[in-house]
C-alpha positions as CSV (number, residue, x, y, z in Angstrom):
1,M,233.4,-70.3,12.5
2,D,236.7,-72.0,13.4
3,L,239.9,-70.4,13.6
4,D,241.3,-72.0,10.4
5,A,238.3,-70.6,8.4
6,L,239.0,-67.3,9.9
7,L,242.5,-67.1,9.2
8,S,242.0,-68.6,5.6
9,R,239.5,-65.4,5.2
10,I,242.1,-62.5,7.1
11,L,245.4,-64.1,5.8
12,P,245.0,-62.6,2.2
13,F,244.4,-59.4,3.3
14,L,246.7,-59.3,6.4
15,S,249.8,-58.2,4.4
16,T,247.9,-55.2,2.5
17,I,246.5,-54.1,6.0
18,T,249.7,-54.2,7.8
19,L,251.5,-52.0,5.2
20,A,248.8,-49.5,4.9
21,F,249.0,-49.1,8.8
22,I,253.0,-48.8,8.3
23,G,252.8,-46.7,5.4
24,Y,250.2,-44.1,7.6
25,Y,252.5,-44.1,10.3
26,Q,255.4,-43.3,8.2
27,A,253.7,-40.5,6.5
28,K,252.5,-39.2,9.8
29,A,255.8,-39.2,11.6
30,K,258.2,-36.5,11.0
31,T,261.7,-37.5,9.4
32,K,264.6,-36.2,11.8
33,S,265.6,-33.4,8.9
34,D,262.1,-32.3,9.2
35,K,262.1,-32.0,13.1
36,E,265.7,-30.5,12.6
37,K,264.2,-27.9,10.0
38,D,261.2,-26.9,12.1
39,E,263.5,-26.4,15.4
40,Y,265.9,-24.1,13.1
41,D,262.8,-22.2,11.8
42,R,261.4,-22.1,15.5
43,L,264.7,-20.6,16.9
44,I,265.0,-17.8,13.8
45,A,261.4,-16.9,15.0
46,E,262.3,-16.5,18.4
47,N,265.7,-14.7,17.9
48,N,263.9,-12.2,15.3
49,R,261.3,-11.5,18.4
50,I,264.2,-11.1,21.0
51,K,266.0,-8.8,18.7
52,S,263.2,-6.5,18.4
53,D,262.3,-6.5,21.6
54,L,265.9,-5.8,22.5
55,E,265.7,-2.6,20.2
56,Y,262.5,-1.4,21.4
57,Y,263.8,-1.3,25.2
58,R,267.4,0.0,23.8
59,K,265.0,2.9,22.2
60,R,263.2,3.2,25.7
61,W,266.6,3.5,27.5
62,R,268.0,6.4,25.2
63,T,264.7,8.1,25.9
64,A,265.2,8.0,29.4
65,E,269.0,8.8,29.5
66,D,268.0,12.0,27.4
67,E,265.1,12.9,29.7
68,L,267.5,12.6,32.7
69,D,270.0,15.1,30.9
70,Q,267.6,17.6,30.1
71,L,266.3,17.7,33.7
72,K,270.0,17.9,35.1
73,H,270.7,20.7,32.6
74,Q,267.2,22.0,34.0
75,V,268.5,22.0,37.6
76,D,271.8,23.1,36.8
77,A,270.3,25.9,34.9
78,R,267.9,27.2,37.8
79,S,270.4,26.6,40.7
80,G,273.6,28.5,39.1
81,P,277.0,27.4,39.3
82,S,277.5,25.0,41.8
83,V,280.6,24.4,44.0
84,I,280.4,21.0,44.1
85,R,280.2,19.6,40.4
86,N,277.9,16.3,39.4
87,R,280.6,13.8,38.3
88,N,278.9,11.9,35.6
89,L,280.1,8.2,36.3
90,K,278.6,6.6,33.1
91,P,280.5,7.5,29.8
92,E,279.1,10.0,27.5
93,R,277.0,8.0,24.4
94,K,279.2,8.8,21.2
95,Y,276.3,9.0,19.1
96,K,272.9,10.0,20.0
97,N,271.4,7.2,17.7
98,E,273.5,4.4,19.7
């Protein structure tokens, strides 16, 4: 089969095949707005995860501070009044739930 005969058979379908490939790749490729929306959703999810982690560690920190305060009071109660007062350099919390 020579080249002219091959081209005469393929040429009518060439534009259809080309348009099919172009349409497939355009449908498969995400548009810029879709990519931005996906990135926004990812950042929102990450932000929510970080917020929940932060709240968890804040609660642990408060619990540890409360335990330390209780231990200090127990030590002060056992040892009685001391000549040297322990000056707390950290500011007192305004609220217990802070």
